[in-house]
C-alpha positions in Angstrom: 35.6 41.5 67.0 34.2 38.0 67.5 30.7 39.2 66.7 31.9 40.9 63.6 33.5 37.6 62.3 30.3 35.7 63.1 28.2 38.3 61.1 30.6 37.9 58.2 30.4 34.2 58.1 26.7 34.2 58.2 26.5 36.5 55.2 28.9 34.4 53.4 26.8 31.3 54.2 23.8 33.0 52.6 25.6 34.3 49.4 27.6 31.3 48.4 24.5 29.1 47.6 22.8 31.9 45.7 25.9 32.7 43.6 26.1 28.8 43.0 22.5 28.6 41.8 22.9 31.7 39.6 25.9 30.2 38.0 24.2 26.9 37.2 20.5 27.7 36.4 20.6 31.3 35.2 18.2 34.0 36.2 14.7 33.2 37.4 12.3 33.6 34.4 9.5 36.1 34.7 6.1 34.9 35.6 3.8 34.0 32.7 0.0 34.1 32.7 -1.4 30.7 33.6 1.8 29.6 35.4 2.2 28.9 39.1 4.0 32.2 39.5 1.1 33.9 37.5 -1.2 33.4 40.3 -3.0 30.1 39.4 -2.5 27.9 42.6 -1.5 24.4 41.9 -0.7 24.8 38.2 2.7 23.3 37.1 5.0 26.1 35.8 6.2 25.4 32.2 9.4 27.1 31.7 10.9 27.4 28.3 7.6 27.0 26.3 7.2 29.2 23.3 4.3 31.8 23.2 2.8 29.5 20.4 2.2 26.9 23.3 0.2 29.5 25.4 -3.6 28.8 25.3 -5.7 31.2 23.2 -8.0 33.1 25.5 -9.8 35.2 22.8 -13.2 34.6 21.3 -13.7 32.1 18.5 -11.8 33.3 15.4 -9.5 35.6 17.3 -6.0 35.3 18.8 -4.8 36.4 22.3 -4.7 40.0 21.1 -8.3 40.0 20.0 -7.6 40.4 16.3 -9.4 38.2 13.6 -7.7 35.1 12.2 -6.0 35.8 8.9 -6.1 33.8 5.6 -3.3 32.6 3.6 -3.0 35.9 1.7 -2.7 37.9 4.9 -6.2 39.4 4.9 -8.4 39.2 7.9 -11.2 36.7 7.4 -14.7 37.3 8.6 -15.7 35.3 11.8 -18.1 32.4 11.0 -21.7 33.4 10.8 -24.0 32.0 13.6 -26.5 29.5 12.4 -30.0 30.7 13.4 -32.2 28.4 15.2 -34.7 27.7 12.6 -32.1 27.3 9.9 -30.5 24.6 12.2 -34.1 22.9 12.6 -34.5 22.8 8.8 -30.9 21.6 8.2 -31.4 18.7 10.8 -34.7 17.8 9.4 -33.4 17.6 5.8 -30.5 15.6 7.0 -32.9 13.1 8.6 -34.7 12.5 5.2 -32.1 9.9 4.1 -31.3 11.6 0.9 -28.1 10.5 -0.7 -27.7 13.5 -3.0 -28.3 11.5 -6.3 -32.1 11.9 -6.2 -34.1 13.8 -8.9 -35.6 17.1 -8.0 -39.0 15.5 -7.9 -37.8 12.8 -5.4 -36.3 15.4 -3.1 -39.4 17.4 -3.0 -41.5 14.3 -2.4 -39.2 13.3 0.5 -39.9 16.7 2.2 -43.7 16.5 1.2 -44.0 13.0 2.8 -42.0 13.9 6.0 -44.5 16.8 6.7 -47.5 14.7 6.1 -46.3 11.6 8.1 -45.1 13.6 11.0 -47.8 16.1 11.5 -51.4 15.9 12.9 -53.9 18.6 12.3 -54.1 20.3 15.6 -54.5 24.0 16.3 -52.3 25.4 19.0 -51.5 28.9 20.4 -49.8 28.1 23.7 -46.9 30.6 24.3 -44.6 27.8 25.5 -44.8 26.3 21.9 -44.9 29.6 20.0 -42.2 31.7 21.9 -39.5 29.1 22.5 -37.2 30.7 20.0 -36.5 33.6 22.3 -34.2 31.5 24.4 -33.0 29.1 21.6 -32.0 31.5 18.8 -28.4 32.9 18.6 -29.1 35.3 15.9 -29.3 39.2 16.3 -32.6 39.4 14.4 -35.9 37.8 15.2 -37.1 35.0 13.1 -39.9 35.4 10.3 -43.6 34.6 11.1 -43.1 31.9 8.5 -40.3 30.3 10.5 -42.1 30.4 13.7 -45.2 28.8 12.0 -43.0 26.0 10.6 -42.0 25.1 14.0 -45.3 23.4 14.6 -44.8 20.4 12.4 -40.9 20.4 12.5 -40.6 20.4 16.3 -44.0 19.2 17.7 -45.8 17.4 14.9 -48.9 19.6 15.1 -50.4 22.4 13.0 -53.0 23.6 10.6 -52.7 24.3 6.9 -50.6 27.3 7.7 -48.1 25.4 9.7 -47.9 22.4 7.3 -47.2 24.9 4.4 -44.8 27.1 6.3 -42.8 24.0 7.4 -42.6 22.6 3.9 -41.4 26.0 2.4 -38.6 26.1 5.0 -37.5 22.5 4.1 -37.7 23.3 0.2 -35.8 26.5 0.6 -33.1 24.8 2.7 -32.8 22.1 -0.1 -32.2 24.9 -2.7 -35.7 25.0 -4.3 -37.7 28.3 -4.9 -40.9 27.9 -2.9 -43.8 30.3 -2.1 -46.2 30.2 0.8 -49.6 30.6 -1.0 -52.8 31.8 0.6 -56.4 31.6 -0.7 -59.4 29.4 -0.3 -60.3 25.7 -0.6 -63.5 23.7 -0.6 -64.9 22.9 2.9 -66.5 19.6 3.7 -69.4 21.5 5.2 -69.8 23.2 1.7 -68.6 26.5 0.5 -65.0 27.9 0.6 -62.7 28.3 3.6 -59.4 30.0 4.1 -56.5 27.9 3.3 -52.7 27.9 2.7 -50.5 25.7 0.5 -47.2 25.8 -1.3 -45.8 26.6 -4.9 -42.5 25.2 -5.8 -40.4 25.7 -8.9 -38.9 22.6 -10.6 -36.7 22.8 -13.7 -37.9 26.4 -14.4 -41.7 25.5 -14.0 -43.9 26.3 -11.1 -46.2 23.8 -9.5 -48.8 23.5 -6.6 -48.5 21.2 -3.7 -50.7 21.0 -0.7 -49.5 18.8 2.2 -52.4 19.5 4.6 -55.0 18.4 2.0 -53.0 15.4 1.0 -52.9 14.4 4.7 -56.7 14.9 4.9 -57.4 12.6 2.0 -55.1 9.8 3.2 -56.7 6.5 4.1 -55.2 3.4 5.5 -51.7 4.9 5.5 -51.7 5.2 1.7 -50.7 8.4 0.0 -52.1 9.1 -3.4 -50.3 12.3 -4.3 -53.6 13.9 -5.3 -52.3 17.4 -4.5 -48.6 16.9 -5.5 -47.0 19.0 -8.3 -50.2 20.1 -9.9 -50.8 22.8 -12.5 -53.4 25.6 -12.3 -56.1 23.7 -14.2 -55.9 20.7 -11.9 -56.0 22.9 -8.7 -58.9 25.3 -9.7 -61.6 22.8 -9.0 -60.7 22.8 -5.2 -58.5 25.9 -4.8 -58.9 29.7 -5.3 -56.1 32.2 -5.4 -55.1 35.4 -7.2 -57.8 36.8 -9.6 -60.1 33.9 -8.6 -60.5 35.4 -5.1 -63.5 37.8 -4.4 -61.0 40.3 -3.0 -57.5 39.5 -4.3 -54.5 41.4 -3.0 -51.3 42.6 -4.7 -49.4 39.6 -3.5 -51.9 36.9 -4.7 -52.1 38.6 -8.1 -48.4 38.5 -8.5 -48.3 34.6 -8.1 -46.7 32.8 -11.0 -48.6 30.6 -13.3 -48.5 26.9 -13.2 -49.2 25.8 -16.7 -49.2 22.0 -16.4 -49.0 19.2 -14.0 -46.3 16.6 -13.5 -47.2 13.1 -14.3 -49.2 11.4 -11.5 -47.0 9.8 -8.9 -48.0 6.1 -8.0 -49.6 5.7 -4.7 -47.5 4.1 -1.9 -47.7 3.3 1.9 -46.8 6.1 4.3 -47.1 5.3 7.9 -48.4 8.3 9.8 -47.3 9.2 13.4 -50.0 9.1 15.9 -51.2 12.5 17.3 -49.0 13.8 20.2 -50.2 14.7 23.6 -50.3 18.5 23.2 -50.4 19.0 27.0 -47.3 16.8 27.4 -45.6 19.0 24.7 -46.6 22.2 26.6 -45.3 20.9 29.9 -41.9 19.9 28.4 -41.6 23.2 26.6 -42.4 25.0 29.8 -39.8 23.0 31.8 -37.3 23.8 29.1 -38.2 27.5 29.2 -37.9 27.6 33.0 -34.4 26.3 32.7 -33.6 29.3 30.7 -35.3 31.9 33.0 -33.0 34.8 33.3 -31.1 34.2 30.2 -30.8 37.3 28.0 -32.8 36.8 24.8 -31.7 38.7 21.7 -35.3 39.6 20.9 -36.7 40.0 24.4 -37.5 43.6 23.9 -40.1 42.5 21.1 -43.5 41.5 21.7 -45.1 38.2 20.6 -45.0 37.7 16.8 -48.4 38.2 15.1 -50.1 35.2 13.7 -49.0 34.4 10.1 -51.0 36.6 7.8 -52.9 34.9 5.0 -51.8 37.5 2.5 -48.2 37.3 3.3 -45.5 35.0 2.0 -42.8 35.7 4.7 
């Protein structure tokens, strides 16, 4: 009998505190993800928080259920488009030109023209570390164009030949909203005769003009730019350039180039400090080190081979 009484008393001693806690605090809430009871050691439980306070765990542009964000009218909005690597390079370069937005079209083109000339040294390069870097930098699903890869020389390394000078300028002008063409043909050689060459056509206020940043760089003396090859018409370019029907073997693209009927008024000469040539070997070493840090990273274009050299008869 005594044992039965002791057992009953022990049972009551356990039940009374439990009943008291239940009456005061209510039932224990269910465990929520991210709480201490959800299996995250050391995290403080947040009872009573609404579901709106819960952290979003979906991808950018999605809620916790993985659905896309909705606009004010209730329709699903498309996720933001990823900015491709070379688009970002062009945007950052244009932002660094110091333009305020109130400049004329000619002044905007001149700013891009001067930047390419001041920052670029005529140096040929084909090192894979400098050519293939886009494979671990780009976030786009499609590989860049040959024109974009060629433009990386002046924009990233400050080196290149006429093809790279012109490709880089086209990228900047297009980002600024201008229609621009990468043009191939021939130009005069200092040794005599004509040699392969590339330059740019740009459309200003409905009219096309020639501009040649690499030859402009070539004729600069004492850090003075004379704009000898800036916004010129066909007649002023023909003494030293050949394209389209003026080529011995014109192709369909070169014959389709627009006419440049006149030149803009000659721009006054001005000072333009040119950056000294970089140490190409140091550039290669830095690029190789950066590439090594990405070893093993999945590239969106790793299944592709190396891009071919920029064709002389191809715009993009």
